[in-house]
N, C-alpha and C positions, 0 to 999 in steps of 0.2 A: 573221743577219749583224749587225744593229744591236745585238742583245743581247750578242753576243760582243765587239764593239768596245767596248761600254759597260763590260764586265767588265775589259777590258785597260787602258783609259786612266784615269789619275787625274783627279780633278776639283778645280779650284781656284776659290774664291770667297770674298768677304768681305761680310757682311751684318749687320744688326741686327734684333733681335726682342724682344718682351717678353710673356710670359705664364707662368703657373705651374701645376704639377700636384703632387699629393702624391707623396711618395717614401718608401722605407723598405727596409731590408735583409730578405731572406729567405734561409734556408739550404737548399741542395740537396745531394744526395749522388749522385754519378755511379755509384757501385758499388751492388751489391745490399745491401739492408738486413741488419742483423746477425741471426743466428739467435736465435730465442726460446729460453727456458730449457726444457730437457727434463729431467725428474726421474724417477727410479725409486725402488723401495723401498730400494735399496742405496746409490746414489750419484747425483751430478749429473754428467751427461756434458758438458753445455755450459752455460756461463754467459754471458749477454749482456754484452758489453763496453759500459760507459757512456763515451761520449766527453766529453772536457772541452770546455766551451763556449768557442769562440774568437770574440772580438769582431773584426769586420772594421775596417779602417782607413778612416776617412771622409776621403778625399782632397779632397773638395769644400770642406771647412771650413778647409783650410790657406790662410793668408794669406801671400803672398810679397812681400817688399820688392823694390826694383829690384836690390839686390845679390844677394838670394836667387835671383831669376830669372836673372841673369847666371851665377851659379854652377851652377844646375840645368841651364840650357841647355848649358853647357860639359860637365857630367858626362853629360848625355843623349847628346850627339853623340859622346862618347868610347866609349859602350857599344854603338853600332849598327854593323853591318857592311854598310850600304848607303848610298845617297845620299839617304835620307829624313831629312835633317837638319832641325833647328829653327834659325830665324834670328831674332835679336833686332834689332828696328827702332829707329830713332832716337826714335820717339814712345813708347818703352818697351813697346810691344806686341811680340808675337812670332808667327811663323807656323811651321807644320810640318804633318806628315802624321798622320792617324789611320787606323786600319784598323777597319772595321765588318763584323762577321760577321752574315749573315742567318740567322735561326732562325724562319722562317715556316712555320706548319702549314696555313695556308689559302691558296687561290689568290688571286692578285692580278688586277686588271682592266687589260687593255691595250686601247687604241683599235684599230679595224680599220685595215689598211694603207691609206694614202692613195694614190690613183691620180692620175696627171696628168690634168687636166681643163681645160675651157674655162671662161671666166667665167660662162657660163650654168649650169654644173654646180656652182658653189661652194655654192649654197644647198642642193643635195642632199647634198653632203659634210658640211655642218654638221648635217644631220639624221642622218647615218650614225654620228656619234660616240656616239649613244645606244646603239648596238649594240656592246657591249663583249665582249671575249674573255677568258675565264678562263684563267689561266696559272700554273703552279707554277714558281717560281724554283728553280734547281738547289740541291740540298741543300748547306749549308755554303758558299754563295756569299759571297765577301768582296770588299770594295771599299776602296781607299785614297782618301782625300780630303785635299786640301791646303786647310787652313783657317787662320784667324787666332785669336788668343787672345780675340777679341771674338765669335766665331761661337757661336751658341746651339744647344742640342740640337735645337730644333724646326727650325732652318734646315738642320741636317745631314739630318734626316729628309726634308724637302722636296727637298733637292738629290739625295738617293739615289733618291727616287721619280721625279723628273724625268729623271734619267740613264737609268733603266730604262723610261721612258715609262709609268709606272704612273699610272692616272687615279683611283685610290681616294683618298678623303679622308685627308689626312695624320694627322688625329685618330685614325684607326683603328690607328695604329702608335705605338710608344714605343721610346725608346733606353734600354738597360739597361747598367749597369756590372756586369761579372762579375769576381769575384776568387776566388782559391784560396789557402787557408791550411791547412796540415797536413791535406791530403786532404779538406777541407770546402769546398764551393762556395757562394758567396754572390752573390745578384742584388739589385741596387737600381735601381729605375726613376728615371731622371733627370727632374728638372723641366724645363719648356720653356726656362727662361732659364739653365740651367747651361751652363758652357763646357767642352766635351769636351777641348779642347787643354790647358786648365789641369789637368784630371785626368791626362791623359797625361804632362805634364811633372812633376807631383808624384810620380806612381807610377813613372816611368821607362819604358823601352821593353819590359820583360818582360811578355809577354802573360799569364803566369800570375798575376802580381801584379795586373794590371788589363787587361781587354779590353772592347771595346764591342760590344754585340749589339743588332740590330734585331729586335723581336718585335711580335706583335699587342698592342694596348692593351686589356686586359680591364677595362672600366669598369663592368660590371654584367650584368644579364640580357640575353640576346640576343633581339632581335625577329626571329624566324625568318620571319615573314610578309613581311619586307622583302627577302628573297632570292628569286632566280629558281629555277625547278625544276632547271636544270643545276648551279647553285651548291649547292643543298641535296643533290643527289646526290653531288657531290664531298665535301661534309662527311661524309656517311654513309660514304664510302670511307675517309676519314681516321679516323673513329671506329672502323671495323672494324680498320684497321691498328694503331691504338693498343690496342684490346682484345686482339688477337692477341699483340702484344708484351708486354702486361701478363701474360697467361696464361703466356707462355713464361718470363718472369722468375719467376713463382710456382712453376712446375713445376721450374725449375732450382734454386730455393732449397730446396724440400723434398727434391729428389733428393740435394742436397749434405748435408742434415741426415741423411737415411737412410743414406748412405754412411759418414758419420762415426760414427753410432750402431753400425753393423755393425763398424767398425774397433775401437770401444771394447769391444764385446761379445767380439770375438775375442781382445782382449788380456787379458781377465779369466780367470784360471786357475780351473778348477773344483776345489773341495775334494776330496781323495782319500778 
């Protein structure tokens, strides 16, 4: 019940924070990879299409004057069909909503349910917090947050974890900027001190132009000895699902290539 209420209610806060991490764009492709080249003695049936490299827009480097902010807030509010407006404040800051999509492949840790107790049992409850429960957040869970233009990416992560009562270290997670241009998908990890609402204002409300995603923060080699047996078992299940999906995509790819080759062979007329 608490999780359902957390998913339905927006969160509002204003804080400050300061730290940095590395960031950079990487390209992803949601569709199957292009077919490789298939050659025969007579002709070439398929030629791999080379895609033109598209550079993503770096919204974070855009510097806005007070006049620019006023104009962009006006344009932003004119494009949305809900009450999730941006508001310009007298101190030249602005507030508004961002939508964060969860893309977590690993379970998160939740504390055990707290029971009503007498003062004598408080010490026992403090010891019980060490017994965490692994939990998978529902796929494609999304959360709207009401933040200010001064709110940093790290604060957004902490607020999301607190709202879902996740007790994992916030450093295990990272906020990513996702953009789509000409069927190419780009991901960029935000540094801790970047301001997500500034990115939202610069890019506009279109989620294809820019969306925010919460993912695991891959910082290097994983120390598997630090995980419990149930957590390691869950990771094996995740790896098995990923392997099965990868095999399915490969089988689909080569089945498509085989069908196209058969169609090409059928269209070739045999000399009389």
